[in-house]
ZAMARGU-4260 file (C-alpha; in steps of 0.2 Angstrom, whole numbers, plus 5000, padded with zeros to 4 digits):
<rodrens>
0) 5030/4826/5162 | 5017/4840/5164 | 5014/4847/5146 | 5012/4866/5146 | 5017/4869/5128
5) 5017/4853/5118 | 5005/4839/5118 | 5013/4822/5114 | 5002/4808/5106 | 5008/4791/5098
10) 4996/4784/5085 | 4994/4765/5080 | 5006/4768/5065 | 5020/4773/5077 | 5020/4791/5072
15) 5021/4804/5086 | 5010/4819/5085 | 5017/4835/5094 | 5003/4848/5095 | 5010/4865/5100
20) 4998/4873/5113 | 5008/4885/5124 | 4998/4888/5140 | 4993/4905/5145 | 4996/4912/5127
25) 4983/4917/5114 | 4996/4913/5101 | 5010/4900/5102 | 5027/4907/5106 | 5044/4899/5110
30) 5046/4901/5128 | 5056/4891/5141 | 5042/4878/5143 | 5042/4875/5124 | 5060/4873/5123
35) 5061/4861/5138 | 5047/4850/5131 | 5053/4850/5113 | 5070/4844/5120 | 5062/4830/5130
40) 5051/4824/5116 | 5065/4824/5104 | 5075/4812/5116 | 5059/4801/5117 | 5058/4801/5098
45) 5076/4796/5097 | 5076/4783/5111 | 5059/4774/5108 | 5061/4761/5094 | 5042/4761/5092
50) 5042/4778/5085 | 5044/4779/5066 | 5044/4798/5065 | 5035/4813/5071 | 5023/4827/5064
55) 5023/4844/5072 | 5007/4854/5072 | 4998/4868/5082 | 4983/4865/5093 | 4978/4883/5092
60) 4967/4889/5077 | 4973/4907/5075 | 4992/4903/5071 | 5005/4890/5070 | 5020/4898/5079
65) 5023/4916/5081 | 5042/4915/5085 | 5051/4917/5101 | 5043/4926/5116 | 5052/4943/5116
70) 5048/4946/5134 | 5059/4931/5137 | 5073/4937/5125 | 5073/4954/5133 | 5072/4949/5151
75) 5081/4933/5152 | 5095/4937/5140 | 5099/4956/5138 | 5090/4962/5153 | 5100/4953/5166
80) 5113/4962/5176 | 5125/4948/5176 | 5123/4945/5157 | 5139/4943/5147 | 5143/4940/5129
85) 5147/4922/5134 | 5131/4919/5144 | 5120/4927/5131 | 5128/4917/5117 | 5125/4901/5127
90) 5107/4906/5130 | 5104/4911/5112 | 5113/4896/5104 | 5102/4884/5115 | 5088/4885/5102
95) 5099/4882/5088 | 5106/4867/5096 | 5088/4861/5100 | 5083/4863/5082 | 5099/4855/5075
100) 5096/4840/5087 | 5078/4838/5080 | 5084/4838/5062 | 5098/4825/5065 | 5088/4814/5076
105) 5088/4800/5063 | 5069/4799/5061 | 5059/4808/5049 | 5051/4824/5056 | 5037/4832/5046
110) 5028/4848/5050 | 5009/4853/5046 | 5006/4872/5046 | 4989/4879/5046 | 4992/4897/5052
115) 5004/4912/5054 | 5022/4906/5055 | 5035/4919/5059 | 5052/4920/5066 | 5057/4905/5077
120) 5041/4896/5070 | 5048/4896/5052 | 5065/4892/5059 | 5057/4877/5067 | 5049/4872/5051
125) 5065/4874/5041 | 5073/4862/5053 | 5060/4848/5049 | 5063/4836/5034 | 5046/4839/5026
130) 5034/4854/5027 | 5016/4854/5023 | 5006/4870/5023 | 4987/4873/5021 | 4983/4881/5004
135) 4977/4897/5011 | 4983/4914/5005 | 4980/4922/5022 | 4994/4912/5030 | 5010/4921/5031
140) 5027/4914/5033 | 5042/4925/5037 | 5057/4930/5047 | 5053/4948/5053 | 5067/4949/5067
145) 5076/4963/5058 | 5060/4974/5062 | 5065/4974/5080 | 5083/4976/5077 | 5088/4957/5078
150) 5093/4944/5066 | 5085/4927/5064 | 5094/4917/5078 | 5088/4899/5076 | 5095/4895/5059
155) 5085/4906/5048 | 5101/4915/5040 | 5108/4898/5036 | 5093/4886/5031 | 5083/4898/5021
160) 5097/4902/5008 | 5102/4884/5007 | 5084/4880/5002 | 5079/4894/4990 | 5096/4902/4986
165) 5106/4916/4993 | 5100/4930/4981 | 5082/4926/4983 | 5083/4924/5002 | 5091/4940/5006
170) 5076/4952/5004 | 5066/4940/5015 | 5080/4941/5028 | 5085/4960/5026 | 5067/4967/5025
175) 5058/4954/5035 | 5046/4951/5021 | 5033/4938/5022 | 5028/4925/5009 | 5012/4916/5005
180) 5011/4897/5005 | 5011/4897/4986 | 5027/4908/4986 | 5035/4897/4999 | 5031/4882/4988
185) 5038/4891/4972 | 5054/4896/4983 | 5057/4878/4988 | 5054/4883/5006 | 5040/4871/5009
190) 5036/4854/5000 | 5017/4852/4999 | 5001/4862/4999 | 4985/4854/5005 | 4968/4858/5011
195) 4969/4863/5030 | 4960/4847/5036 | 4972/4836/5026 | 4989/4843/5031 | 4992/4831/5046
200) 4987/4816/5036 | 4998/4822/5021 | 5013/4824/5033 | 5010/4806/5041 | 5008/4799/5023
205) 5025/4806/5019 | 5033/4797/5034 | 5024/4781/5030 | 5029/4782/5012 | 5048/4781/5016
210) 5052/4800/5020 | 5070/4803/5023 | 5077/4809/5039 | 5091/4819/5032 | 5092/4838/5026
215) 5099/4843/5009 | 5114/4852/5018 | 5118/4836/5027 | 5120/4826/5011 | 5136/4824/5001
220) 5138/4835/4986 | 5125/4847/4992 | 5125/4863/4982 | 5116/4879/4986 | 5102/4883/4974
225) 5106/4897/4961 | 5125/4894/4961 | 5140/4889/4971 | 5135/4900/4986 | 5146/4915/4990
230) 5159/4910/4978 | 5147/4911/4963 | 5152/4927/4953 | 5133/4933/4953 | 5133/4930/4972
235) 5149/4939/4974 | 5142/4954/4965 | 5127/4953/4976 | 5137/4955/4992 | 5147/4969/4984
240) 5131/4979/4981 | 5121/4974/4996 | 5130/4985/5009 | 5127/5000/4999 | 5109/4995/4996
245) 5106/4992/5015 | 5114/5008/5019 | 5103/5018/5008 | 5087/5009/5016 | 5093/5010/5034
250) 5104/5026/5034 | 5116/5015/5045 | 5104/5016/5060 | 5100/4997/5060 | 5116/4986/5063
255) 5106/4970/5061 | 5105/4972/5042 | 5124/4971/5041 | 5125/4957/5054 | 5113/4947/5043
260) 5124/4950/5028 | 5139/4945/5038 | 5131/4929/5045 | 5125/4924/5027 | 5142/4927/5019
265) 5152/4919/5032 | 5140/4905/5036 | 5138/4899/5018 | 5157/4895/5018 | 5156/4883/5032
270) 5147/4866/5037 | 5130/4869/5044 | 5135/4866/5062 | 5149/4879/5062 | 5137/4891/5052
275) 5124/4890/5066 | 5137/4895/5078 | 5142/4910/5067 | 5123/4915/5067 | 5122/4914/5086
280) 5137/4925/5088 | 5130/4939/5077 | 5113/4937/5086 | 5122/4939/5102 | 5130/4955/5096
285) 5113/4963/5092 | 5105/4958/5108 | 5120/4965/5118 | 5119/4981/5109 | 5107/4996/5111
290) 5096/4996/5096 | 5088/4978/5098 | 5083/4979/5116 | 5076/4997/5114 | 5066/4992/5099
295) 5060/4976/5107 | 5055/4985/5123 | 5045/4998/5114 | 5039/4991/5098 | 5034/4974/5105
300) 5033/4973/5124 | 5026/4990/5128 | 5015/4991/5113 | 5007/4974/5117 | 5004/4981/5135
305) 4995/4996/5127 | 4985/4985/5115 | 4979/4975/5130 | 4973/4992/5138 | 4984/4993/5153
310) 4977/5010/5157 | 4959/5005/5156 | 4949/5006/5173 | 4948/4989/5179 | 4931/4989/5188
315) 4920/4994/5173 | 4912/4981/5161 | 4917/4981/5142 | 4908/4994/5133 | 4909/4990/5114
320) 4903/5004/5102 | 4888/4998/5092 | 4883/5015/5083 | 4895/5029/5080 | 4891/5047/5076
325) 4905/5054/5066 | 4903/5073/5065 | 4913/5080/5051 | 4916/5071/5035 | 4933/5078/5030
330) 4949/5069/5028 | 4950/5064/5046 | 4931/5060/5048 | 4930/5050/5033 | 4945/5040/5039
335) 4938/5037/5056 | 4921/5032/5047 | 4931/5019/5037 | 4940/5010/5051 | 4925/5010/5062
340) 4914/5002/5048 | 4928/4990/5045 | 4926/4984/5063 | 4908/4981/5060 | 4902/4997/5069
345) 4887/5007/5062 | 4892/5024/5057 | 4882/5040/5055 | 4893/5052/5045 | 4886/5069/5047
350) 4892/5085/5039 | 4884/5102/5035 | 4880/5098/5017 | 4875/5081/5010 | 4888/5083/4996
355) 4902/5084/5009 | 4895/5069/5019 | 4894/5059/5003 | 4911/5064/4998 | 4917/5057/5015
360) 4909/5040/5012 | 4917/5040/4994 | 4933/5040/5003 | 4929/5022/5010 | 4923/5017/4992
365) 4940/5022/4985 | 4949/5012/4997 | 4938/4997/4994 | 4939/4998/4975 | 4958/4997/4976
370) 4956/4982/4988 | 4945/4973/4976 | 4957/4976/4961 | 4971/4969/4971 | 4960/4954/4977
375) 4962/4959/4995 | 4943/4962/4997 | 4928/4954/4990 | 4914/4964/4983 | 4902/4956/4996
380) 4913/4962/5010 | 4915/4979/5002 | 4896/4981/5000 | 4893/4975/5018 | 4906/4988/5025
385) 4898/5002/5015 | 4881/4998/5020 | 4886/5003/5038 | 4890/5021/5033 | 4876/5033/5032
390) 4880/5050/5025 | 4868/5063/5032 | 4865/5081/5037 | 4851/5077/5050 | 4856/5077/5068
395) 4841/5066/5072 | 4850/5052/5063 | 4862/5052/5079 | 4848/5045/5090 | 4854/5029/5098
400) 4873/5032/5096 | 4883/5026/5110 | 4899/5036/5105 | 4901/5052/5096 | 4918/5058/5088
405) 4919/5076/5082 | 4931/5081/5069 | 4925/5098/5062 | 4935/5114/5060 | 4948/5118/5073
410) 4937/5133/5080 | 4930/5132/5097 | 4914/5141/5092 | 4911/5128/5078 | 4915/5114/5089
415) 4903/5120/5103 | 4889/5122/5091 | 4890/5104/5084 | 4892/5098/5102 | 4875/5106/5107
420) 4866/5100/5092 | 4872/5082/5094 | 4868/5082/5113 | 4851/5087/5109 | 4848/5070/5101
425) 4860/5057/5108 | 4856/5047/5124 | 4862/5053/5141 | 4874/5039/5143 | 4883/5043/5126
430) 4901/5047/5127 | 4907/5062/5117 | 4925/5062/5110 | 4934/5076/5100 | 4947/5073/5087
435) 4955/5090/5090 | 4974/5090/5088 | 4977/5107/5097 | 4962/5114/5107 | 4962/5109/5126
440) 4949/5096/5129 | 4944/5104/5146 | 4939/5120/5136 | 4929/5111/5123 | 4920/5101/5137
445) 4913/5117/5143 | 4900/5116/5129 | 4895/5099/5134 | 4880/5094/5146 | 4892/5082/5154
450) 4911/5086/5156 | 4913/5068/5164 | 4908/5060/5148 | 4918/5071/5137 | 4935/5065/5131
455) 4949/5068/5117 | 4951/5054/5104 | 4965/5060/5093 | 4968/5051/5077 | 4983/5053/5065
460) 4982/5055/5046 | 4979/5044/5036 | 4968/5036/5049 | 4967/5019/5040 | 4986/5017/5040
465) 4992/5026/5056 | 4992/5014/5071 | 4991/5026/5086 | 4976/5035/5094 | 4979/5047/5108
470) 4966/5047/5122 | 4966/5064/5131 | 4959/5066/5148 | 4950/5083/5152 | 4950/5090/5170
475) 4933/5081/5173 | 4934/5066/5161 | 4927/5051/5171 | 4932/5033/5170 | 4917/5028/5160
480) 4922/5039/5146 | 4940/5033/5147 | 4934/5015/5147 | 4923/5018/5132 | 4936/5026/5122
485) 4949/5013/5125 | 4937/4999/5121 | 4933/5008/5105 | 4951/5009/5100 | 4953/4991/5103
490) 4938/4987/5092 | 4946/4996/5077 | 4963/4988/5081 | 4973/5003/5085 | 4986/5006/5099
495) 4981/5019/5112 | 4991/5030/5124 | 4982/5040/5137 | 4988/5058/5141 | 4982/5073/5151
500) 4975/5089/5144 | 4987/5103/5138 | 4989/5114/5123 | 4994/5102/5109 | 4992/5088/5121
505) 5007/5076/5119 | 5010/5071/5101 | 5006/5087/5092 | 5016/5098/5105 | 5032/5087/5104
510) 5031/5084/5085 | 5030/5102/5081 | 5047/5105/5088 | 5054/5095/5074 | 5049/5107/5060
515) 5051/5122/5071 | 5069/5118/5075 | 5072/5115/5056 | 5065/5133/5053 | 5076/5140/5067
520) 5092/5132/5058 | 5086/5139/5041 | 5085/5156/5048 | 5103/5154/5054 | 5109/5151/5037
525) 5110/5132/5038 | 5107/5123/5021 | 5089/5117/5020 | 5096/5102/5010 | 5108/5098/5025
530) 5093/5100/5037 | 5081/5089/5027 | 5094/5075/5024 | 5099/5076/5042 | 5081/5073/5047
535) 5079/5058/5036 | 5096/5050/5041 | 5092/5052/5059 | 5079/5039/5056 | 5063/5051/5056
540) 5050/5045/5044 | 5052/5061/5033 | 5062/5077/5033 | 5056/5092/5044 | 5052/5103/5029
545) 5042/5089/5020 | 5032/5088/5037 | 5028/5106/5037 | 5022/5106/5019 | 5011/5091/5022
550) 5004/5099/5038 | 5001/5115/5028 | 5011/5131/5031 | 4994/5141/5033 | 4989/5129/5047
555) 5006/5130/5055 | 5005/5149/5055 | 4987/5148/5062 | 4992/5137/5076 | 5007/5148/5080
560) 4997/5164/5080 | 4983/5155/5091 | 4997/5149/5103 | 5005/5166/5104 | 4988/5174/5108
565) 4984/5161/5121 | 5000/5161/5130 | 5003/5180/5130 | 5019/5185/5139 | 5023/5167/5142
570) 5025/5164/5123 | 5043/5162/5118 | 5046/5169/5101 | 5058/5159/5090 | 5065/5162/5073
575) 5054/5149/5066 | 5039/5160/5069 | 5046/5173/5057 | 5050/5159/5044 | 5033/5152/5044
580) 5025/5169/5043 | 5036/5174/5028 | 5031/5158/5018 | 5013/5161/5023 | 5014/5179/5017
585) 5021/5173/5001 | 5006/5162/4998 | 5017/5146/5000 | 5005/5135/5009 | 5013/5118/5006
590) 5009/5103/4997 | 4990/5108/4996 | 4994/5122/4983 | 5010/5114/4977 | 5022/5127/4984
595) 5030/5128/5001 | 5047/5124/5007 | 5047/5112/4992 | 5042/5115/4974 | 5030/5102/4966
600) 5031/5102/4947 | 5019/5091/4938 | 5025/5073/4934 | 5042/5077/4942 | 5050/5074/4959
605) 5048/5088/4972 | 5063/5098/4976 | 5068/5112/4989 | 5062/5129/4983 | 5077/5138/4977
610) 5070/5155/4982 | 5073/5150/5001 | 5091/5156/4998 | 5085/5173/4993 | 5076/5175/5010
615) 5088/5165/5021 | 5106/5166/5013 | 5118/5151/5017 | 5130/5155/5031 | 5149/5153/5026
620) 5152/5140/5038 | 5140/5125/5039 | 5138/5113/5054 | 5141/5094/5052 | 5127/5082/5049
625) 5129/5075/5066 | 5127/5092/5074 | 5111/5095/5064 | 5104/5078/5069 | 5107/5081/5087
630) 5098/5097/5087 | 5083/5089/5078 | 5082/5074/5089 | 5086/5083/5106 | 5074/5097/5103
635) 5060/5084/5102 | 5067/5073/5117 | 5067/5089/5128 | 5049/5093/5125 | 5045/5075/5129
640) 5053/5076/5145 | 5044/5093/5149 | 5028/5084/5145 | 5032/5070/5158 | 5037/5083/5171
645) 5020/5092/5168 | 5011/5075/5169 | 5004/5077/5152 | 5011/5059/5149 | 5015/5050/5164
650) 5024/5034/5159 | 5040/5032/5148 | 5031/5018/5139 | 5017/5029/5133 | 5030/5043/5129
655) 5040/5031/5118 | 5025/5022/5110 | 5017/5039/5106 | 5033/5046/5098 | 5036/5031/5086
660) 5019/5027/5081 | 5012/5044/5082 | 5024/5056/5073 | 5037/5044/5067 | 5052/5047/5079
665) 5067/5037/5074 | 5062/5019/5078 | 5080/5013/5080 | 5081/5023/5096 | 5066/5014/5104
670) 5059/5032/5107 | 5065/5048/5114 | 5065/5042/5132 | 5074/5026/5127 | 5086/5037/5118
675) 5090/5047/5133 | 5092/5032/5144 | 5104/5024/5131 | 5115/5040/5130 | 5114/5042/5149
680) 5106/5056/5157 | 5122/5064/5162 | 5128/5064/5144 | 5111/5070/5137 | 5111/5085/5150
685) 5128/5090/5146 | 5126/5090/5127 | 5109/5100/5129 | 5118/5113/5140 | 5131/5115/5126
690) 5116/5117/5113 | 5108/5130/5125 | 5123/5141/5125 | 5124/5141/5107 | 5106/5141/5101
695) 5095/5147/5115 | 5084/5142/5129 | 5073/5130/5119 | 5087/5118/5124 | 5086/5122/5143
700) 5086/5106/5153 | 5070/5104/5164 | 5074/5104/5183 | 5067/5086/5185 | 5079/5079/5173
705) 5094/5088/5182 | 5088/5080/5198 | 5088/5063/5189 | 5106/5067/5183 | 5111/5071/5201
710) 5103/5055/5208 | 5110/5044/5195 | 5093/5038/5189 | 5085/5032/5173 | 5068/5032/5166
715) 5067/5014/5163 | 5072/5004/5179
</rodrens>
């Protein structure tokens, strides 16, 4: 048999070594080849009397097994036109049957883990009789399926609670939490810790020492740790409170959490074989629904394509950044300097006064100090990172830079000035990027000596935590600049999307419709509490008024006035313009001065400013939460569609990735484009038409979308 996933060797002691090395994958995943070969090897282990037992390990150094290939899950199961609940169940249950065959093969099976073990990888480990893990705190073991809308589907909901107890296991199942090897040992999930170079020998020694080929749950009088399973009074209380807890955390947007609770509750009243069937039934339900396929497609499949730089010009050699010139040491500049130095890039951090540049470096110092206290960073690594950041006011220090990123005041004159000063020093081939969030790149490029080498590189705050970078092409931006920007984004381990130039580009333009529509509703007399809660319960990261306070009312006012001046007669006045203007007039600039839509009392929780009611009295009749949610989400989605029609963003994949990772659009939808496809374009258009009649032309449907409606098309084919 050709071995494309698992190498099989038999040693002199009669112990088979199964080394996982999935062909064509940088990290081991469970794909069709893996399943076929594991099944064949299991049959060999059973039938060959010379084999006393087996040890499973990984031939790849970076990880053990990262779980199922989600491309396979999405394509082969849910994505087939002929898929039915029965066919999907059979396909999903096949892995459960395979792991069950392994653990009941009659011979001791041990597993030796030296790297990342997630999802199906951990479920494989749990189906083995003995588990040895390298004593390395960097190793993570977990079941993260809920994070893509799924439940563990290869025994995780059944074996993990049977090993560590239901109450302890639920947070790992419901939240997708990881555990370190030491935590896993303490939780009874693994059996032994050992140095990495000894784990295979330890696993073999257990087999040769008389290791038993039987799982605890297959033995008579087995009891679940922590009590009598679901019948234990404490466990009963847990299940009584768990639905309310999950509802609070998920806002009822993620059905997988309820499915996990149901699978655990029902399964632990049954023998393991029946319990595994129950799990596969709930797994099938999620895969046949809307949430899981949409989340898998955007958060995994499409994100991975973006991370692999699918939009990069193919004919240009890799252009890694060695020396970065960071112009502006404010919050954004300081964050960019940190993530760049973290990637090993030399950073010249320049500002108009040395104290500002030094303050920018202090941002990195603060992050690293916290890391040292939490023992996540050594002093040596911190010192090395900080040595890469040089605060300065001298443009001469930019000599030798191969990439410039500008993050100074959002003023074209200021930006033009620093561009000219920097380009007087930097080499001809240096690529120049602007971090502007609103100003057109083509306009800013006019100040550059080479518009072809000028590009937008738009980060999100806080830079060290936000995963997305928006790459903006000006009218004359060349392939060399695009390749350089994308290579840099990969260096700093961010996810890029590529968009075309326009006012506000893609993310800022679409995101601002969220707080704008909230202010429109406030002006209509809709309760600000209802609006804010509807935003949160829709799945958005935060409520729209909290967003506006974070951005700054003064900044929102400035952008609104600038946009109005730039567009002239084309500018469409909304009630929100007056609302923002009113708060600005009152000196309520947001969180920065502790008064905006919210009040920010010292050492107390923030609350909606009661004075809003004086300026915007509540209407006698209030809409439903569903109606408010629809306005908030649909307003954003319509702007996304307009951006696609204007070719600001050209691919639905980029649109959805940018929405979720850029401004926190409800992840359970898979993104605004996925949301429209799931609703059906016909339904979406009809509902938008109703909203336009009631609330104005901001809900007008673009012509291209109406054509798609007539033609029965979808964005994703």
